[in-house]
mmCIF file of the N, C-alpha and C atoms, coordinates in Angstrom:
data_MODEL
# 
_entry.id   MODEL 
# 
loop_
_atom_site.group_PDB 
_atom_site.id 
_atom_site.type_symbol 
_atom_site.label_atom_id 
_atom_site.label_alt_id 
_atom_site.label_comp_id 
_atom_site.label_asym_id 
_atom_site.label_entity_id 
_atom_site.label_seq_id 
_atom_site.pdbx_PDB_ins_code 
_atom_site.Cartn_x 
_atom_site.Cartn_y 
_atom_site.Cartn_z 
_atom_site.occupancy 
_atom_site.B_iso_or_equiv 
_atom_site.pdbx_formal_charge 
_atom_site.auth_seq_id 
_atom_site.auth_comp_id 
_atom_site.auth_asym_id 
_atom_site.auth_atom_id 
_atom_site.pdbx_PDB_model_num 
ATOM 1   N N  . UNK A 1 1  ? 194.542 45.294 69.262 1.00 0.00 ? 1  UNK A N  1 
ATOM 2   C CA . UNK A 1 1  ? 193.765 45.679 70.421 1.00 0.00 ? 1  UNK A CA 1 
ATOM 3   C C  . UNK A 1 1  ? 192.730 46.710 70.002 1.00 0.00 ? 1  UNK A C  1 
ATOM 4   N N  . UNK A 1 2  ? 191.484 46.451 70.331 1.00 0.00 ? 2  UNK A N  1 
ATOM 5   C CA . UNK A 1 2  ? 190.399 47.388 70.049 1.00 0.00 ? 2  UNK A CA 1 
ATOM 6   C C  . UNK A 1 2  ? 190.128 48.237 71.283 1.00 0.00 ? 2  UNK A C  1 
ATOM 7   N N  . UNK A 1 3  ? 189.907 49.510 71.044 1.00 0.00 ? 3  UNK A N  1 
ATOM 8   C CA . UNK A 1 3  ? 189.610 50.424 72.147 1.00 0.00 ? 3  UNK A CA 1 
ATOM 9   C C  . UNK A 1 3  ? 188.103 50.625 72.245 1.00 0.00 ? 3  UNK A C  1 
ATOM 10  N N  . UNK A 1 4  ? 187.599 50.548 73.474 1.00 0.00 ? 4  UNK A N  1 
ATOM 11  C CA . UNK A 1 4  ? 186.180 50.822 73.667 1.00 0.00 ? 4  UNK A CA 1 
ATOM 12  C C  . UNK A 1 4  ? 185.988 52.307 73.988 1.00 0.00 ? 4  UNK A C  1 
ATOM 13  N N  . UNK A 1 5  ? 184.756 52.706 74.200 1.00 0.00 ? 5  UNK A N  1 
ATOM 14  C CA . UNK A 1 5  ? 184.440 54.122 74.421 1.00 0.00 ? 5  UNK A CA 1 
ATOM 15  C C  . UNK A 1 5  ? 185.146 54.676 75.649 1.00 0.00 ? 5  UNK A C  1 
ATOM 16  N N  . UNK A 1 6  ? 185.180 53.902 76.724 1.00 0.00 ? 6  UNK A N  1 
ATOM 17  C CA . UNK A 1 6  ? 185.845 54.373 77.948 1.00 0.00 ? 6  UNK A CA 1 
ATOM 18  C C  . UNK A 1 6  ? 187.340 54.578 77.698 1.00 0.00 ? 6  UNK A C  1 
ATOM 19  N N  . UNK A 1 7  ? 187.952 53.696 76.924 1.00 0.00 ? 7  UNK A N  1 
ATOM 20  C CA . UNK A 1 7  ? 189.371 53.855 76.590 1.00 0.00 ? 7  UNK A CA 1 
ATOM 21  C C  . UNK A 1 7  ? 189.601 55.169 75.846 1.00 0.00 ? 7  UNK A C  1 
ATOM 22  N N  . UNK A 1 8  ? 188.775 55.453 74.851 1.00 0.00 ? 8  UNK A N  1 
ATOM 23  C CA . UNK A 1 8  ? 188.927 56.687 74.073 1.00 0.00 ? 8  UNK A CA 1 
ATOM 24  C C  . UNK A 1 8  ? 188.751 57.929 74.958 1.00 0.00 ? 8  UNK A C  1 
ATOM 25  N N  . UNK A 1 9  ? 187.764 57.894 75.838 1.00 0.00 ? 9  UNK A N  1 
ATOM 26  C CA . UNK A 1 9  ? 187.546 59.027 76.742 1.00 0.00 ? 9  UNK A CA 1 
ATOM 27  C C  . UNK A 1 9  ? 188.746 59.211 77.664 1.00 0.00 ? 9  UNK A C  1 
ATOM 28  N N  . UNK A 1 10 ? 189.268 58.101 78.195 1.00 0.00 ? 10 UNK A N  1 
ATOM 29  C CA . UNK A 1 10 ? 190.426 58.178 79.090 1.00 0.00 ? 10 UNK A CA 1 
ATOM 30  C C  . UNK A 1 10 ? 191.638 58.742 78.356 1.00 0.00 ? 10 UNK A C  1 
ATOM 31  N N  . UNK A 1 11 ? 191.875 58.281 77.123 1.00 0.00 ? 11 UNK A N  1 
ATOM 32  C CA . UNK A 1 11 ? 193.000 58.816 76.359 1.00 0.00 ? 11 UNK A CA 1 
ATOM 33  C C  . UNK A 1 11 ? 192.821 60.301 76.065 1.00 0.00 ? 11 UNK A C  1 
ATOM 34  N N  . UNK A 1 12 ? 191.622 60.703 75.692 1.00 0.00 ? 12 UNK A N  1 
ATOM 35  C CA . UNK A 1 12 ? 191.371 62.119 75.399 1.00 0.00 ? 12 UNK A CA 1 
ATOM 36  C C  . UNK A 1 12 ? 191.595 62.984 76.634 1.00 0.00 ? 12 UNK A C  1 
ATOM 37  N N  . UNK A 1 13 ? 191.076 62.545 77.774 1.00 0.00 ? 13 UNK A N  1 
ATOM 38  C CA . UNK A 1 13 ? 191.264 63.326 79.002 1.00 0.00 ? 13 UNK A CA 1 
ATOM 39  C C  . UNK A 1 13 ? 192.726 63.356 79.436 1.00 0.00 ? 13 UNK A C  1 
ATOM 40  N N  . UNK A 1 14 ? 193.444 62.258 79.258 1.00 0.00 ? 14 UNK A N  1 
ATOM 41  C CA . UNK A 1 14 ? 194.870 62.242 79.605 1.00 0.00 ? 14 UNK A CA 1 
ATOM 42  C C  . UNK A 1 14 ? 195.659 63.183 78.697 1.00 0.00 ? 14 UNK A C  1 
ATOM 43  N N  . UNK A 1 15 ? 195.288 63.239 77.427 1.00 0.00 ? 15 UNK A N  1 
ATOM 44  C CA . UNK A 1 15 ? 195.957 64.160 76.500 1.00 0.00 ? 15 UNK A CA 1 
ATOM 45  C C  . UNK A 1 15 ? 195.648 65.607 76.880 1.00 0.00 ? 15 UNK A C  1 
ATOM 46  N N  . UNK A 1 16 ? 194.394 65.885 77.208 1.00 0.00 ? 16 UNK A N  1 
ATOM 47  C CA . UNK A 1 16 ? 194.028 67.243 77.644 1.00 0.00 ? 16 UNK A CA 1 
ATOM 48  C C  . UNK A 1 16 ? 194.824 67.633 78.887 1.00 0.00 ? 16 UNK A C  1 
ATOM 49  N N  . UNK A 1 17 ? 194.908 66.715 79.850 1.00 0.00 ? 17 UNK A N  1 
ATOM 50  C CA . UNK A 1 17 ? 195.683 66.990 81.062 1.00 0.00 ? 17 UNK A CA 1 
ATOM 51  C C  . UNK A 1 17 ? 197.155 67.200 80.767 1.00 0.00 ? 17 UNK A C  1 
ATOM 52  N N  . UNK A 1 18 ? 197.705 66.380 79.891 1.00 0.00 ? 18 UNK A N  1 
ATOM 53  C CA . UNK A 1 18 ? 199.122 66.525 79.530 1.00 0.00 ? 18 UNK A CA 1 
ATOM 54  C C  . UNK A 1 18 ? 199.406 67.845 78.831 1.00 0.00 ? 18 UNK A C  1 
ATOM 55  N N  . UNK A 1 19 ? 198.523 68.212 77.910 1.00 0.00 ? 19 UNK A N  1 
ATOM 56  C CA . UNK A 1 19 ? 198.700 69.497 77.222 1.00 0.00 ? 19 UNK A CA 1 
ATOM 57  C C  . UNK A 1 19 ? 198.560 70.666 78.193 1.00 0.00 ? 19 UNK A C  1 
ATOM 58  N N  . UNK A 1 20 ? 197.612 70.552 79.116 1.00 0.00 ? 20 UNK A N  1 
ATOM 59  C CA . UNK A 1 20 ? 197.445 71.618 80.104 1.00 0.00 ? 20 UNK A CA 1 
ATOM 60  C C  . UNK A 1 20 ? 198.699 71.768 80.967 1.00 0.00 ? 20 UNK A C  1 
ATOM 61  N N  . UNK A 1 21 ? 199.253 70.630 81.416 1.00 0.00 ? 21 UNK A N  1 
ATOM 62  C CA . UNK A 1 21 ? 200.484 70.709 82.204 1.00 0.00 ? 21 UNK A CA 1 
ATOM 63  C C  . UNK A 1 21 ? 201.649 71.255 81.378 1.00 0.00 ? 21 UNK A C  1 
ATOM 64  N N  . UNK A 1 22 ? 201.690 70.914 80.101 1.00 0.00 ? 22 UNK A N  1 
ATOM 65  C CA . UNK A 1 22 ? 202.726 71.475 79.225 1.00 0.00 ? 22 UNK A CA 1 
ATOM 66  C C  . UNK A 1 22 ? 202.610 72.986 79.116 1.00 0.00 ? 22 UNK A C  1 
ATOM 67  N N  . UNK A 1 23 ? 201.375 73.472 78.980 1.00 0.00 ? 23 UNK A N  1 
ATOM 68  C CA . UNK A 1 23 ? 201.164 74.921 78.923 1.00 0.00 ? 23 UNK A CA 1 
ATOM 69  C C  . UNK A 1 23 ? 201.531 75.598 80.235 1.00 0.00 ? 23 UNK A C  1 
ATOM 70  N N  . UNK A 1 24 ? 201.210 74.947 81.351 1.00 0.00 ? 24 UNK A N  1 
ATOM 71  C CA . UNK A 1 24 ? 201.576 75.508 82.656 1.00 0.00 ? 24 UNK A CA 1 
ATOM 72  C C  . UNK A 1 24 ? 203.094 75.585 82.786 1.00 0.00 ? 24 UNK A C  1 
ATOM 73  N N  . UNK A 1 25 ? 203.771 74.515 82.420 1.00 0.00 ? 25 UNK A N  1 
ATOM 74  C CA . UNK A 1 25 ? 205.232 74.493 82.552 1.00 0.00 ? 25 UNK A CA 1 
ATOM 75  C C  . UNK A 1 25 ? 205.940 75.448 81.615 1.00 0.00 ? 25 UNK A C  1 
ATOM 76  N N  . UNK A 1 26 ? 205.467 75.534 80.368 1.00 0.00 ? 26 UNK A N  1 
ATOM 77  C CA . UNK A 1 26 ? 206.161 76.356 79.373 1.00 0.00 ? 26 UNK A CA 1 
ATOM 78  C C  . UNK A 1 26 ? 205.783 77.834 79.455 1.00 0.00 ? 26 UNK A C  1 
ATOM 79  N N  . UNK A 1 27 ? 204.523 78.108 79.705 1.00 0.00 ? 27 UNK A N  1 
ATOM 80  C CA . UNK A 1 27 ? 204.050 79.493 79.605 1.00 0.00 ? 27 UNK A CA 1 
ATOM 81  C C  . UNK A 1 27 ? 203.335 79.999 80.861 1.00 0.00 ? 27 UNK A C  1 
ATOM 82  N N  . UNK A 1 28 ? 203.291 79.198 81.906 1.00 0.00 ? 28 UNK A N  1 
ATOM 83  C CA . UNK A 1 28 ? 202.570 79.546 83.128 1.00 0.00 ? 28 UNK A CA 1 
ATOM 84  C C  . UNK A 1 28 ? 201.120 79.933 82.807 1.00 0.00 ? 28 UNK A C  1 
ATOM 85  N N  . UNK A 1 29 ? 200.510 79.128 81.903 1.00 0.00 ? 29 UNK A N  1 
ATOM 86  C CA . UNK A 1 29 ? 199.138 79.374 81.468 1.00 0.00 ? 29 UNK A CA 1 
ATOM 87  C C  . UNK A 1 29 ? 198.317 78.115 81.687 1.00 0.00 ? 29 UNK A C  1 
ATOM 88  N N  . UNK A 1 30 ? 197.279 78.217 82.507 1.00 0.00 ? 30 UNK A N  1 
ATOM 89  C CA . UNK A 1 30 ? 196.407 77.093 82.806 1.00 0.00 ? 30 UNK A CA 1 
ATOM 90  C C  . UNK A 1 30 ? 195.162 77.222 81.935 1.00 0.00 ? 30 UNK A C  1 
ATOM 91  N N  . UNK A 1 31 ? 195.088 76.407 80.881 1.00 0.00 ? 31 UNK A N  1 
ATOM 92  C CA . UNK A 1 31 ? 193.990 76.488 79.934 1.00 0.00 ? 31 UNK A CA 1 
ATOM 93  C C  . UNK A 1 31 ? 192.651 76.118 80.567 1.00 0.00 ? 31 UNK A C  1 
ATOM 94  N N  . UNK A 1 32 ? 192.641 75.098 81.398 1.00 0.00 ? 32 UNK A N  1 
ATOM 95  C CA . UNK A 1 32 ? 191.396 74.687 82.055 1.00 0.00 ? 32 UNK A CA 1 
ATOM 96  C C  . UNK A 1 32 ? 190.866 75.822 82.933 1.00 0.00 ? 32 UNK A C  1 
ATOM 97  N N  . UNK A 1 33 ? 191.736 76.436 83.695 1.00 0.00 ? 33 UNK A N  1 
ATOM 98  C CA . UNK A 1 33 ? 191.322 77.555 84.548 1.00 0.00 ? 33 UNK A CA 1 
ATOM 99  C C  . UNK A 1 33 ? 190.875 78.751 83.705 1.00 0.00 ? 33 UNK A C  1 
ATOM 100 N N  . UNK A 1 34 ? 191.529 78.978 82.575 1.00 0.00 ? 34 UNK A N  1 
ATOM 101 C CA . UNK A 1 34 ? 191.154 80.099 81.718 1.00 0.00 ? 34 UNK A CA 1 
ATOM 102 C C  . UNK A 1 34 ? 189.773 79.894 81.108 1.00 0.00 ? 34 UNK A C  1 
ATOM 103 N N  . UNK A 1 35 ? 189.432 78.649 80.773 1.00 0.00 ? 35 UNK A N  1 
ATOM 104 C CA . UNK A 1 35 ? 188.135 78.378 80.147 1.00 0.00 ? 35 UNK A CA 1 
ATOM 105 C C  . UNK A 1 35 ? 187.015 78.287 81.182 1.00 0.00 ? 35 UNK A C  1 
ATOM 106 N N  . UNK A 1 36 ? 187.266 77.553 82.280 1.00 0.00 ? 36 UNK A N  1 
ATOM 107 C CA . UNK A 1 36 ? 186.194 77.237 83.218 1.00 0.00 ? 36 UNK A CA 1 
ATOM 108 C C  . UNK A 1 36 ? 186.270 78.004 84.539 1.00 0.00 ? 36 UNK A C  1 
ATOM 109 N N  . UNK A 1 37 ? 187.310 78.782 84.743 1.00 0.00 ? 37 UNK A N  1 
ATOM 110 C CA . UNK A 1 37 ? 187.445 79.548 85.977 1.00 0.00 ? 37 UNK A CA 1 
ATOM 111 C C  . UNK A 1 37 ? 188.419 78.885 86.927 1.00 0.00 ? 37 UNK A C  1 
ATOM 112 N N  . UNK A 1 38 ? 189.096 79.729 87.682 1.00 0.00 ? 38 UNK A N  1 
ATOM 113 C CA . UNK A 1 38 ? 190.102 79.266 88.640 1.00 0.00 ? 38 UNK A CA 1 
ATOM 114 C C  . UNK A 1 38 ? 189.432 78.458 89.736 1.00 0.00 ? 38 UNK A C  1 
ATOM 115 N N  . UNK A 1 39 ? 189.664 77.157 89.757 1.00 0.00 ? 39 UNK A N  1 
ATOM 116 C CA . UNK A 1 39 ? 189.143 76.204 90.733 1.00 0.00 ? 39 UNK A CA 1 
ATOM 117 C C  . UNK A 1 39 ? 187.626 76.278 90.891 1.00 0.00 ? 39 UNK A C  1 
ATOM 118 N N  . UNK A 1 40 ? 186.934 76.529 89.789 1.00 0.00 ? 40 UNK A N  1 
ATOM 119 C CA . UNK A 1 40 ? 185.474 76.466 89.808 1.00 0.00 ? 40 UNK A CA 1 
ATOM 120 C C  . UNK A 1 40 ? 185.056 75.005 89.930 1.00 0.00 ? 40 UNK A C  1 
ATOM 121 N N  . UNK A 1 41 ? 183.794 74.784 90.152 1.00 0.00 ? 41 UNK A N  1 
ATOM 122 C CA . UNK A 1 41 ? 183.294 73.414 90.289 1.00 0.00 ? 41 UNK A CA 1 
ATOM 123 C C  . UNK A 1 41 ? 183.586 72.636 89.004 1.00 0.00 ? 41 UNK A C  1 
ATOM 124 N N  . UNK A 1 42 ? 183.354 73.260 87.841 1.00 0.00 ? 42 UNK A N  1 
ATOM 125 C CA . UNK A 1 42 ? 183.580 72.573 86.574 1.00 0.00 ? 42 UNK A CA 1 
ATOM 126 C C  . UNK A 1 42 ? 185.052 72.261 86.343 1.00 0.00 ? 42 UNK A C  1 
ATOM 127 N N  . UNK A 1 43 ? 185.934 73.189 86.661 1.00 0.00 ? 43 UNK A N  1 
ATOM 128 C CA . UNK A 1 43 ? 187.362 72.916 86.474 1.00 0.00 ? 43 UNK A CA 1 
ATOM 129 C C  . UNK A 1 43 ? 187.839 71.824 87.434 1.00 0.00 ? 43 UNK A C  1 
ATOM 130 N N  . UNK A 1 44 ? 187.304 71.805 88.649 1.00 0.00 ? 44 UNK A N  1 
ATOM 131 C CA . UNK A 1 44 ? 187.666 70.742 89.600 1.00 0.00 ? 44 UNK A CA 1 
ATOM 132 C C  . UNK A 1 44 ? 187.198 69.381 89.094 1.00 0.00 ? 44 UNK A C  1 
ATOM 133 N N  . UNK A 1 45 ? 186.001 69.346 88.503 1.00 0.00 ? 45 UNK A N  1 
ATOM 134 C CA . UNK A 1 45 ? 185.504 68.092 87.933 1.00 0.00 ? 45 UNK A CA 1 
ATOM 135 C C  . UNK A 1 45 ? 186.411 67.621 86.809 1.00 0.00 ? 45 UNK A C  1 
ATOM 136 N N  . UNK A 1 46 ? 186.856 68.535 85.971 1.00 0.00 ? 46 UNK A N  1 
ATOM 137 C CA . UNK A 1 46 ? 187.767 68.168 84.878 1.00 0.00 ? 46 UNK A CA 1 
ATOM 138 C C  . UNK A 1 46 ? 189.073 67.629 85.439 1.00 0.00 ? 46 UNK A C  1 
ATOM 139 N N  . UNK A 1 47 ? 189.631 68.294 86.455 1.00 0.00 ? 47 UNK A N  1 
ATOM 140 C CA . UNK A 1 47 ? 190.869 67.795 87.067 1.00 0.00 ? 47 UNK A CA 1 
ATOM 141 C C  . UNK A 1 47 ? 190.677 66.397 87.647 1.00 0.00 ? 47 UNK A C  1 
ATOM 142 N N  . UNK A 1 48 ? 189.541 66.155 88.287 1.00 0.00 ? 48 UNK A N  1 
ATOM 143 C CA . UNK A 1 48 ? 189.262 64.836 88.861 1.00 0.00 ? 48 UNK A CA 1 
ATOM 144 C C  . UNK A 1 48 ? 189.136 63.793 87.752 1.00 0.00 ? 48 UNK A C  1 
ATOM 145 N N  . UNK A 1 49 ? 188.434 64.136 86.667 1.00 0.00 ? 49 UNK A N  1 
ATOM 146 C CA . UNK A 1 49 ? 188.283 63.195 85.559 1.00 0.00 ? 49 UNK A CA 1 
ATOM 147 C C  . UNK A 1 49 ? 189.621 62.887 84.889 1.00 0.00 ? 49 UNK A C  1 
ATOM 148 N N  . UNK A 1 50 ? 190.482 63.894 84.764 1.00 0.00 ? 50 UNK A N  1 
ATOM 149 C CA . UNK A 1 50 ? 191.819 63.665 84.193 1.00 0.00 ? 50 UNK A CA 1 
ATOM 150 C C  . UNK A 1 50 ? 192.611 62.723 85.095 1.00 0.00 ? 50 UNK A C  1 
ATOM 151 N N  . UNK A 1 51 ? 192.542 62.928 86.404 1.00 0.00 ? 51 UNK A N  1 
ATOM 152 C CA . UNK A 1 51 ? 193.240 62.047 87.335 1.00 0.00 ? 51 UNK A CA 1 
ATOM 153 C C  . UNK A 1 51 ? 192.710 60.628 87.295 1.00 0.00 ? 51 UNK A C  1 
ATOM 154 N N  . UNK A 1 52 ? 191.384 60.482 87.252 1.00 0.00 ? 52 UNK A N  1 
ATOM 155 C CA . UNK A 1 52 ? 190.792 59.148 87.156 1.00 0.00 ? 52 UNK A CA 1 
ATOM 156 C C  . UNK A 1 52 ? 191.159 58.470 85.843 1.00 0.00 ? 52 UNK A C  1 
ATOM 157 N N  . UNK A 1 53 ? 191.242 59.256 84.775 1.00 0.00 ? 53 UNK A N  1 
ATOM 158 C CA . UNK A 1 53 ? 191.656 58.698 83.484 1.00 0.00 ? 53 UNK A CA 1 
ATOM 159 C C  . UNK A 1 53 ? 193.078 58.177 83.550 1.00 0.00 ? 53 UNK A C  1 
ATOM 160 N N  . UNK A 1 54 ? 193.953 58.911 84.213 1.00 0.00 ? 54 UNK A N  1 
ATOM 161 C CA . UNK A 1 54 ? 195.335 58.450 84.363 1.00 0.00 ? 54 UNK A CA 1 
ATOM 162 C C  . UNK A 1 54 ? 195.393 57.145 85.143 1.00 0.00 ? 54 UNK A C  1 
ATOM 163 N N  . UNK A 1 55 ? 194.618 57.060 86.219 1.00 0.00 ? 55 UNK A N  1 
ATOM 164 C CA . UNK A 1 55 ? 194.580 55.816 86.995 1.00 0.00 ? 55 UNK A CA 1 
ATOM 165 C C  . UNK A 1 55 ? 194.027 54.663 86.162 1.00 0.00 ? 55 UNK A C  1 
ATOM 166 N N  . UNK A 1 56 ? 192.993 54.926 85.379 1.00 0.00 ? 56 UNK A N  1 
ATOM 167 C CA . UNK A 1 56 ? 192.418 53.895 84.513 1.00 0.00 ? 56 UNK A CA 1 
ATOM 168 C C  . UNK A 1 56 ? 193.444 53.421 83.488 1.00 0.00 ? 56 UNK A C  1 
ATOM 169 N N  . UNK A 1 57 ? 194.178 54.358 82.892 1.00 0.00 ? 57 UNK A N  1 
ATOM 170 C CA . UNK A 1 57 ? 195.180 53.975 81.892 1.00 0.00 ? 57 UNK A CA 1 
ATOM 171 C C  . UNK A 1 57 ? 196.330 53.201 82.524 1.00 0.00 ? 57 UNK A C  1 
ATOM 172 N N  . UNK A 1 58 ? 196.702 53.543 83.742 1.00 0.00 ? 58 UNK A N  1 
ATOM 173 C CA . UNK A 1 58 ? 197.724 52.759 84.452 1.00 0.00 ? 58 UNK A CA 1 
ATOM 174 C C  . UNK A 1 58 ? 197.218 51.347 84.681 1.00 0.00 ? 58 UNK A C  1 
ATOM 175 N N  . UNK A 1 59 ? 195.966 51.230 85.118 1.00 0.00 ? 59 UNK A N  1 
ATOM 176 C CA . UNK A 1 59 ? 195.378 49.913 85.373 1.00 0.00 ? 59 UNK A CA 1 
ATOM 177 C C  . UNK A 1 59 ? 195.326 49.076 84.092 1.00 0.00 ? 59 UNK A C  1 
ATOM 178 N N  . UNK A 1 60 ? 194.808 49.664 83.013 1.00 0.00 ? 60 UNK A N  1 
ATOM 179 C CA . UNK A 1 60 ? 194.700 48.889 81.775 1.00 0.00 ? 60 UNK A CA 1 
ATOM 180 C C  . UNK A 1 60 ? 196.074 48.579 81.199 1.00 0.00 ? 60 UNK A C  1 
ATOM 181 N N  . UNK A 1 61 ? 197.024 49.468 81.397 1.00 0.00 ? 61 UNK A N  1 
ATOM 182 C CA . UNK A 1 61 ? 198.378 49.206 80.915 1.00 0.00 ? 61 UNK A CA 1 
ATOM 183 C C  . UNK A 1 61 ? 199.037 48.054 81.647 1.00 0.00 ? 61 UNK A C  1 
ATOM 184 N N  . UNK A 1 62 ? 198.838 47.984 82.951 1.00 0.00 ? 62 UNK A N  1 
ATOM 185 C CA . UNK A 1 62 ? 199.416 46.864 83.696 1.00 0.00 ? 62 UNK A CA 1 
ATOM 186 C C  . UNK A 1 62 ? 198.673 45.578 83.398 1.00 0.00 ? 62 UNK A C  1 
ATOM 187 N N  . UNK A 1 63 ? 197.370 45.679 83.128 1.00 0.00 ? 63 UNK A N  1 
ATOM 188 C CA . UNK A 1 63 ? 196.594 44.494 82.767 1.00 0.00 ? 63 UNK A CA 1 
ATOM 189 C C  . UNK A 1 63 ? 197.072 43.940 81.421 1.00 0.00 ? 63 UNK A C  1 
ATOM 190 N N  . UNK A 1 64 ? 197.376 44.829 80.486 1.00 0.00 ? 64 UNK A N  1 
ATOM 191 C CA . UNK A 1 64 ? 197.892 44.386 79.191 1.00 0.00 ? 64 UNK A CA 1 
ATOM 192 C C  . UNK A 1 64 ? 199.275 43.778 79.333 1.00 0.00 ? 64 UNK A C  1 
ATOM 193 N N  . UNK A 1 65 ? 200.061 44.317 80.259 1.00 0.00 ? 65 UNK A N  1 
ATOM 194 C CA . UNK A 1 65 ? 201.405 43.794 80.474 1.00 0.00 ? 65 UNK A CA 1 
ATOM 195 C C  . UNK A 1 65 ? 201.403 42.377 81.018 1.00 0.00 ? 65 UNK A C  1 
ATOM 196 N N  . UNK A 1 66 ? 200.341 42.008 81.726 1.00 0.00 ? 66 UNK A N  1 
ATOM 197 C CA . UNK A 1 66 ? 200.248 40.659 82.282 1.00 0.00 ? 66 UNK A CA 1 
ATOM 198 C C  . UNK A 1 66 ? 199.681 39.661 81.293 1.00 0.00 ? 66 UNK A C  1 
ATOM 199 N N  . UNK A 1 67 ? 199.056 40.152 80.228 1.00 0.00 ? 67 UNK A N  1 
ATOM 200 C CA . UNK A 1 67 ? 198.487 39.255 79.236 1.00 0.00 ? 67 UNK A CA 1 
ATOM 201 C C  . UNK A 1 67 ? 199.619 38.636 78.430 1.00 0.00 ? 67 UNK A C  1 
ATOM 202 N N  . UNK A 1 68 ? 199.637 37.337 78.396 1.00 0.00 ? 68 UNK A N  1 
ATOM 203 C CA . UNK A 1 68 ? 200.678 36.626 77.667 1.00 0.00 ? 68 UNK A CA 1 
ATOM 204 C C  . UNK A 1 68 ? 200.037 35.974 76.458 1.00 0.00 ? 68 UNK A C  1 
ATOM 205 N N  . UNK A 1 69 ? 200.611 36.237 75.320 1.00 0.00 ? 69 UNK A N  1 
ATOM 206 C CA . UNK A 1 69 ? 200.130 35.630 74.092 1.00 0.00 ? 69 UNK A CA 1 
ATOM 207 C C  . UNK A 1 69 ? 201.086 34.510 73.713 1.00 0.00 ? 69 UNK A C  1 
ATOM 208 N N  . UNK A 1 70 ? 200.604 33.314 73.764 1.00 0.00 ? 70 UNK A N  1 
ATOM 209 C CA . UNK A 1 70 ? 201.427 32.176 73.393 1.00 0.00 ? 70 UNK A CA 1 
ATOM 210 C C  . UNK A 1 70 ? 201.136 31.794 71.950 1.00 0.00 ? 70 UNK A C  1 
ATOM 211 N N  . UNK A 1 71 ? 202.197 31.691 71.189 1.00 0.00 ? 71 UNK A N  1 
ATOM 212 C CA . UNK A 1 71 ? 202.042 31.217 69.827 1.00 0.00 ? 71 UNK A CA 1 
ATOM 213 C C  . UNK A 1 71 ? 202.304 29.716 69.835 1.00 0.00 ? 71 UNK A C  1 
ATOM 214 N N  . UNK A 1 72 ? 201.564 28.999 69.042 1.00 0.00 ? 72 UNK A N  1 
ATOM 215 C CA . UNK A 1 72 ? 201.800 27.552 69.004 1.00 0.00 ? 72 UNK A CA 1 
ATOM 216 C C  . UNK A 1 72 ? 203.213 27.251 68.523 1.00 0.00 ? 72 UNK A C  1 
ATOM 217 N N  . UNK A 1 73 ? 203.843 26.354 69.219 1.00 0.00 ? 73 UNK A N  1 
ATOM 218 C CA . UNK A 1 73 ? 205.201 25.990 68.839 1.00 0.00 ? 73 UNK A CA 1 
ATOM 219 C C  . UNK A 1 73 ? 205.154 24.891 67.794 1.00 0.00 ? 73 UNK A C  1 
ATOM 220 N N  . UNK A 1 74 ? 206.002 25.025 66.834 1.00 0.00 ? 74 UNK A N  1 
ATOM 221 C CA . UNK A 1 74 ? 206.099 23.970 65.805 1.00 0.00 ? 74 UNK A CA 1 
ATOM 222 C C  . UNK A 1 74 ? 207.342 23.175 66.083 1.00 0.00 ? 74 UNK A C  1 
ATOM 223 N N  . UNK A 1 75 ? 207.202 21.901 66.000 1.00 0.00 ? 75 UNK A N  1 
ATOM 224 C CA . UNK A 1 75 ? 208.334 21.024 66.235 1.00 0.00 ? 75 UNK A CA 1 
ATOM 225 C C  . UNK A 1 75 ? 208.950 20.623 64.916 1.00 0.00 ? 75 UNK A C  1 
ATOM 226 N N  . UNK A 1 76 ? 210.219 20.680 64.877 1.00 0.00 ? 76 UNK A N  1 
ATOM 227 C CA . UNK A 1 76 ? 210.944 20.252 63.692 1.00 0.00 ? 76 UNK A CA 1 
ATOM 228 C C  . UNK A 1 76 ? 211.309 18.792 63.873 1.00 0.00 ? 76 UNK A C  1 
ATOM 229 N N  . UNK A 1 77 ? 210.820 17.978 62.952 1.00 0.00 ? 77 UNK A N  1 
ATOM 230 C CA . UNK A 1 77 ? 211.108 16.541 63.006 1.00 0.00 ? 77 UNK A CA 1 
ATOM 231 C C  . UNK A 1 77 ? 212.201 16.246 62.013 1.00 0.00 ? 77 UNK A C  1 
ATOM 232 N N  . UNK A 1 78 ? 213.255 15.577 62.490 1.00 0.00 ? 78 UNK A N  1 
ATOM 233 C CA . UNK A 1 78 ? 214.386 15.294 61.593 1.00 0.00 ? 78 UNK A CA 1 
ATOM 234 C C  . UNK A 1 78 ? 214.508 13.831 61.379 1.00 0.00 ? 78 UNK A C  1 
# 
């Protein structure tokens, strides 16, 4: 499976969101808020993009799950 640019961006944003939630849970430290400000316009945009990336990855994951790869069957003649 080849990843296109949107896939890479979605994975990067999902990883950033996951790491941020890990920092919040482990150390009560919100990295996005520390860099861009507590609920500033930029931090809200990042949160929205992370959420949209998660939805995109769910969609592409379910789409891949429905793809069926059939291998040609070989018949054994006796």
